[in-house]
C-alpha positions in Angstrom: -26.7 -14.3 -10.2 -28.6 -11.7 -8.1 -31.7 -13.5 -6.2 -35.1 -12.2 -7.5 -36.3 -10.5 -4.5 -33.2 -8.6 -4.2 -33.4 -7.2 -7.9 -37.0 -6.2 -6.9 -36.3 -4.6 -4.1 -33.8 -1.9 -6.3 -36.4 -1.9 -9.2 -39.3 -0.6 -6.4 -36.7 2.1 -5.1 -35.6 3.3 -8.7 -37.6 6.1 -10.9 -35.7 4.9 -14.2 -35.9 1.3 -15.6 -33.8 -1.9 -14.3 -33.3 -4.1 -16.8 -32.6 -7.9 -15.9 -31.2 -10.5 -18.3 -34.4 -12.0 -19.3 -36.0 -8.2 -20.0 -36.6 -7.5 -23.6 -33.9 -4.5 -24.7 -31.2 -6.3 -22.6 -28.6 -7.0 -25.7 -29.0 -3.6 -26.5 -28.7 -1.7 -23.2 -25.3 -3.7 -22.7 -24.1 -3.3 -26.3 -21.0 -0.4 -26.0 -19.0 1.3 -28.5 -16.3 -1.9 -28.5 -17.8 -5.1 -30.5 -15.0 -6.9 -29.0 -16.3 -6.4 -25.8 -19.1 -9.2 -24.2 -19.9 -8.4 -20.6 -22.9 -10.0 -18.9 -24.3 -7.4 -16.0 -26.8 -9.1 -13.6 -29.0 -5.7 -14.2 -28.2 -2.5 -16.0 -30.3 0.5 -14.1 -31.1 3.4 -16.4 -31.3 6.1 -13.9 -33.1 9.3 -14.6 -31.7 11.2 -11.8 -29.2 11.7 -9.4 -31.8 9.8 -6.6 -31.6 7.0 -8.6 -27.9 6.8 -8.7 -27.4 7.5 -5.1 -29.8 4.3 -4.5 -27.8 2.1 -6.9 -24.4 3.0 -5.4 -26.0 2.0 -1.9 -27.4 -1.3 -3.2 -24.1 -2.2 -5.1 -21.8 -1.5 -1.9 -24.4 -3.1 0.9 -25.0 -6.5 -1.4 -21.3 -6.5 -2.2 -22.1 -6.2 -5.4 -19.7 -5.2 -8.9 -20.6 -2.0 -9.9 -19.5 -0.2 -13.1 -21.2 3.0 -14.6 -22.0 3.8 -18.2 -22.2 7.7 -19.5 -21.9 7.3 -23.0 -20.3 3.5 -23.5 -17.7 5.2 -25.9 -14.5 3.8 -23.7 -12.3 1.8 -25.4 -11.5 -0.4 -22.7 -15.6 -1.5 -22.3 -15.2 -0.7 -18.2 -18.8 0.7 -18.7 -20.0 -2.8 -18.4 -19.2 -5.4 -15.5 -20.3 -9.1 -15.4 -22.6 -10.6 -13.0 -22.9 -6.9 -11.2 -24.9 -3.8 -11.6 -24.4 -1.1 -14.5 -25.5 2.5 -13.6 -26.5 3.8 -17.0 -26.6 7.5 -17.2 -27.7 7.7 -21.0 -31.0 9.2 -20.0 -29.7 12.0 -17.9 -28.3 13.9 -21.0 -29.3 17.5 -20.5 -27.1 20.4 -21.1 -28.2 23.8 -20.1 -26.4 27.0 -21.3 -25.7 29.8 -19.3 -24.8 32.2 -22.5 -24.0 35.5 -19.9 -21.8 33.8 -17.5 -20.4 31.6 -20.6 -21.3 28.2 -18.6 -22.9 24.8 -19.4 -24.4 23.0 -16.8 -24.1 19.0 -18.6 -25.6 15.7 -17.2 -23.3 12.8 -16.8 -25.1 10.6 -20.0 -24.7 13.4 -22.4 -22.3 13.0 -25.4 -20.3 15.4 -27.6 -23.2 15.8 -30.1 -25.7 16.9 -27.2 -23.0 18.9 -25.9 -22.5 20.6 -29.2 -25.9 21.0 -30.2 -26.7 23.1 -27.1 -23.6 25.2 -26.6 -23.7 26.2 -30.7 -26.9 27.8 -30.4 -25.2 30.9 -28.7 -21.8 30.5 -30.6 -20.1 28.9 -27.3 -18.3 25.5 -27.8 -16.0 23.5 -24.9 -12.7 22.0 -26.0 -14.2 18.2 -26.7 -13.4 15.3 -28.3 -13.2 14.7 -31.9 -16.3 12.2 -32.3 -19.7 13.0 -31.4 -20.5 10.1 -30.0 -18.3 10.2 -27.4 -19.4 10.5 -23.6 -18.8 13.9 -21.9 -18.4 12.0 -18.6 -15.8 9.3 -20.0 -13.8 11.8 -22.1 -13.1 14.7 -19.2 -12.6 12.2 -16.4 -9.4 10.9 -19.0 -8.3 14.5 -19.4 -10.4 15.1 -22.8 -8.6 16.3 -26.0 -10.0 17.9 -29.1 -9.5 20.4 -31.7 -9.9 23.2 -29.9 -7.2 21.7 -26.7 -3.9 24.4 -28.0 -6.3 27.0 -28.2 -8.2 26.7 -25.0 -6.6 23.7 -23.0 -7.7 20.5 -22.1 -11.6 19.7 -21.5 -10.3 19.6 -17.8 -8.6 22.8 -17.9 -12.3 24.0 -18.8 -13.9 22.2 -16.1 -15.2 24.1 -13.2 -17.3 21.7 -10.7 -18.6 18.5 -11.0 -21.8 16.8 -8.7 -20.4 13.3 -7.3 -21.8 10.7 -5.9 -19.4 9.0 -3.7 -18.6 5.3 -2.6 -20.9 5.5 0.7 -23.5 7.2 -0.8 -22.9 10.9 -0.5 -23.9 13.6 -2.8 -20.9 16.3 -2.9 -19.5 19.1 -4.8 -16.2 19.3 -6.6 -14.4 22.2 -7.2 -11.2 24.6 -6.5 -12.9 25.3 -3.3 -15.7 22.4 -2.1 -13.3 19.3 -1.8 -10.6 20.6 -3.5 -8.6 17.1 -3.9 -11.0 15.3 -5.2 -12.0 17.8 -8.2 -7.8 17.6 -8.6 -8.3 14.1 -9.1 -11.4 14.2 -11.1 -9.5 16.3 -14.0 -7.7 13.5 -15.7 -7.8 10.9 -12.7 -10.9 8.6 -14.8 -13.9 7.1 -13.2 -12.2 5.7 -10.0 -14.0 8.2 -7.8 -17.5 8.2 -7.5 -20.1 8.9 -10.1 -20.5 12.3 -11.6 -23.8 13.2 -12.4 -23.3 16.8 -13.9 -20.0 18.8 -14.8 -19.8 22.5 -14.9 -17.9 24.0 -18.2 -16.3 27.1 -18.9 -17.5 28.0 -22.0 -15.6 30.3 -25.2 -16.8 32.4 -28.0 -15.9 29.7 -31.4 -18.2 29.1 -34.4 -20.9 28.6 -35.3 -18.5 28.2 -38.3 -14.7 27.7 -38.2 -12.2 27.3 -41.4 -11.3 23.7 -41.6 -8.4 22.1 -43.9 -9.0 19.1 -45.1 -5.6 17.1 -46.9 -5.0 13.9 -48.5 -2.0 12.8 -49.9 -0.7 9.5 -51.3 1.1 7.3 -49.1 4.0 6.6 -50.9 4.6 10.6 -49.9 4.0 10.2 -46.5 7.8 10.8 -45.0 7.5 14.1 -46.3 4.0 15.2 -45.4 4.5 14.2 -42.0 7.6 16.0 -41.8 6.1 19.3 -43.1 3.5 19.0 -40.7 5.9 18.3 -37.8 8.4 21.4 -38.9 4.7 23.6 -39.7 3.2 23.0 -36.2 6.3 24.0 -34.3 5.6 27.7 -35.9 1.9 27.5 -36.1 0.2 29.9 -33.5 -2.0 28.0 -31.1 -5.3 29.1 -32.8 -4.2 26.5 -35.2 -5.1 22.6 -34.6 -4.2 19.7 -36.6 -4.2 15.9 -36.5 -2.0 13.7 -38.9 -3.2 10.2 -39.5 -2.9 7.1 -42.1 -5.8 5.0 -42.8 -7.5 3.5 -45.7 -9.2 5.8 -48.0 -13.2 5.1 -48.0 -15.1 5.9 -51.1 -16.3 9.3 -51.2 -17.3 11.5 -54.3 -13.8 14.1 -53.5 -11.7 11.3 -53.6 -10.9 10.1 -57.5 -12.0 6.6 -57.4 -8.6 5.0 -58.1 -7.8 5.8 -54.4 -10.7 4.6 -53.0 -9.5 1.6 -50.2 -5.7 2.7 -50.4 -3.6 4.0 -47.6 -2.8 7.9 -47.5 -2.2 10.5 -45.6 -5.0 12.4 -44.0 -4.5 16.3 -42.6 -7.4 17.9 -40.5 -6.6 21.0 -38.9 -8.4 24.5 -38.1 -8.2 27.6 -37.1 -11.0 28.8 -34.7 -10.3 32.5 -35.1 -13.7 34.4 -35.8 -11.8 36.7 -38.1 -9.9 33.8 -39.9 -10.5 33.9 -43.5 -10.2 31.3 -46.4 -7.0 34.3 -47.4 -5.6 35.0 -44.0 -5.6 31.6 -42.6 -1.8 29.7 -41.9 -4.0 26.7 -43.3 -3.2 27.3 -46.7 0.5 26.9 -46.4 -0.7 23.5 -45.1 -3.1 22.9 -48.2 -0.5 24.0 -50.4 2.1 21.5 -49.8 3.4 18.9 -52.3 0.7 17.1 -54.6 -2.3 16.0 -52.8 -5.1 14.0 -53.8 -7.5 16.3 -52.4 -7.2 19.5 -50.4 -9.7 22.2 -49.1 -9.9 25.0 -46.7 -13.2 25.7 -46.1 -16.1 27.5 -43.8 -17.7 24.4 -41.9 -20.1 24.5 -39.3 -18.3 23.6 -35.8 -20.7 20.9 -35.4 -20.2 18.9 -38.6 -16.3 19.1 -37.8 -17.4 17.4 -34.3 -19.0 14.8 -36.1 -16.8 14.0 -39.3 -14.7 11.8 -37.8 -17.8 9.7 -36.3 -18.2 7.2 -39.4 -14.4 6.0 -39.0 -15.1 4.7 -35.5 -18.7 3.3 -36.1 -20.4 1.4 -33.0 -19.9 -2.0 -32.8 -16.7 -2.4 -34.8 -13.9 -4.7 -33.0 -11.2 -2.5 -31.4 -8.2 -2.6 -30.1 -6.0 0.5 -29.2 -2.8 1.6 -27.8 -1.2 5.2 -27.3 2.5 7.0 -26.5 3.1 10.7 -26.1 5.9 12.0 -27.8 8.1 14.5 -26.9 9.6 15.2 -30.6 9.1 13.3 -33.7 12.3 13.1 -35.6 12.9 11.7 -39.1 14.1 8.5 -37.4 10.9 7.9 -35.5 9.1 8.6 -38.8 10.7 5.9 -40.2 10.4 3.8 -37.9 6.2 4.1 -38.1 6.6 4.1 -41.5 9.0 0.6 -42.0 6.1 -1.0 -39.6 3.1 0.2 -40.6 2.5 -3.0 -43.0 -1.0 -4.1 -43.9 -2.6 -2.3 -41.3 -5.4 -4.7 -40.9 -9.2 -4.0 -40.4 -11.3 -1.5 -42.6 -11.2 1.3 -40.0 -7.6 0.8 -38.7 -5.8 4.0 -38.8 -3.0 6.3 -37.0 -2.3 9.4 -35.9 -0.8 12.3 -34.6 -2.7 15.0 -32.8 -0.8 18.0 -32.0 -0.3 18.7 -27.9 1.4 21.8 -26.7 -0.1 26.0 -26.5 -2.9 26.4 -24.1 -2.0 22.5 -22.5 1.6 23.7 -21.7 0.1 26.7 -19.9 -0.8 24.5 -16.9 1.5 23.1 -14.5 1.9 19.3 -14.3 0.8 18.9 -10.9 -1.9 21.2 -11.1 -4.6 18.4 -12.2 -4.2 14.8 -12.6 -3.8 14.8 -16.3 -0.2 14.7 -16.3 1.4 14.8 -19.8 1.5 18.7 -20.1 5.2 18.9 -21.5 4.5 16.1 -24.5 4.6 17.4 -28.0 2.5 14.9 -30.1 0.0 11.9 -28.8 -0.3 9.3 -30.9 -2.7 6.7 -31.4 -2.9 3.4 -32.7 -6.7 2.4 -33.5 -7.3 -1.1 -34.9 -10.8 -1.6 -35.9 -12.1 -4.3 -38.0 -15.6 -6.3 -37.9 -14.4 -9.3 -38.9 -13.8 -11.6 -35.0 -11.4 -13.9 -37.0 -9.0 -10.9 -37.2 -9.2 -10.3 -33.6 -5.5 -12.0 -33.6 -3.8 -10.1 -36.4 -5.4 -6.8 -35.5 -4.2 -6.8 -31.9 -0.3 -8.4 -32.8 -0.2 -5.6 -35.6 -1.3 -2.9 -32.8 1.3 -4.1 -29.8 3.9 -4.7 -32.5 3.6 -0.3 -34.3 3.3 0.5 -30.4 6.3 -1.5 -29.5 8.7 0.0 -32.7 7.7 3.4 -31.3 8.8 3.2 -27.8 12.0 4.5 -28.0 10.8 8.2 -29.5 7.8 7.9 -26.3 8.3 9.7 -23.0 6.7 6.4 -21.4 3.0 7.7 -21.1 -0.2 7.1 -22.3 -4.0 8.9 -22.7 -5.9 7.0 -20.7 -8.9 7.6 -22.8 -6.9 5.0 -25.8 -5.7 2.5 -23.6 -7.5 -1.2 -23.9 -6.5 -2.0 -20.1 -5.2 -5.6 -20.8 -1.3 -5.5 -19.9 -1.3 -5.3 -16.5 0.4 -1.6 -15.7 -0.9 -0.3 -19.0 -3.1 2.2 -16.7 -0.5 3.2 -14.7 1.4 4.7 -16.9 -1.6 7.2 -17.6 -0.8 8.9 -14.6 3.0 9.4 -14.6 4.0 11.0 -11.3 0.2 12.1 -9.9 -0.4 8.4 -9.6 0.7 8.6 -6.1 -1.6 11.0 -5.3 -4.0 9.7 -6.9 -4.0 6.1 -5.0 -4.3 8.6 -1.7 -7.6 9.9 -2.9 -8.9 7.0 -3.6 -8.4 5.5 -0.3 -10.4 8.5 1.1 -12.9 8.4 -1.2 -13.5 5.0 -2.0 -11.5 2.8 0.4 -13.1 -0.3 -0.7 -12.6 -0.1 -4.4 -16.5 -0.2 -5.3 -15.4 1.9 -8.3 -12.9 -0.7 -9.0 -14.3 -1.6 -12.5 -12.9 1.5 -14.2 -9.1 1.0 -12.8 -8.0 -0.3 -10.0 -5.9 2.4 -8.1 -5.7 0.2 -5.1 -3.4 -3.1 -4.2 -5.6 -5.9 -3.6 
């Protein structure tokens, strides 16, 4: 615990609030998306600007205080909170400034994807970013950033033009292709290991306000055939088509016949982001007409609605345990193995899915950014989620078993934002051949490991 006089000295230098353990609102301020995380920092600084961030970084370094940084607080590993230290909470720094002429957006480090889409869509513009609107822009971007638009416009990091960063020594620097290019390289997929990003500058694309969306649900008994068709369809689909194939339990909703409520099903969610696309001339119709679906629609949908459509499937406070692989292909043997190990799918919100890679993602060289998984065909995510703490052991064991069973078909890499971070070198596989260069840049910008609460890149 920090001495009261030291905490008071920090509070006097901040424009934002400093919340200590005994203060009202402490538990609310430390709550994260993943209810399994129960860390108790000594103080939470709700910063209002870069000056507050610099003050907190200097305070933590000078006093030897553990430090973590909270953007949206959506990271499943819960690294936004540290025990017995100081949390830099950026949630009040959530502004988004759009320049529709230049097609750029300045986005503060505490903004969520919902904040970003709300502003950019007023101008019919978008950043390819995420699938859950409550996700923080910062954490998503620093890990690479996947989303529905990635095959057409690339990852979120591929659309990052610059970033403003407070480094471990308290310096405020600009990172771009021309300014501190080594740091800029590391920020594009290297995680929150190098400093506090207070602002991002993104390139925007013409998308929306409406896009065509296919929502298709098949009974679980047809899972093998549906996944095979999904695989083959996406092999020939143009890059304007994005599709996610997942298995989970159907929640009660009017469009789904009551006899299917709560039962396992295969869901396909696909988009056609071209403005000229219509319900009659889109490849999505081929996807929608396959087999005997429980539900199948292809309709114009607000892009913002699409971006928030999965929010209820990832409720804040549920207990989450995730695992991930990248797959270079999806052979029938992999599909058989997957379905043999699906088991009971423990938890109300537990699911797994395949996100299609390729397209613009592969256009970028694997060494051009810290994100190394450019040649993967699919990202495979296992999302264990439940409310009852007594189900933790069962849910964790199930996720690990399925992850292990799919290893023979994996590339050996994984998406850093889908990792729990509880198994030793798990984060190392997220960086692949780029790990060594990330270590060198870490040594340059944070040699004492001030930001090690996120991932430890340097041996200690």
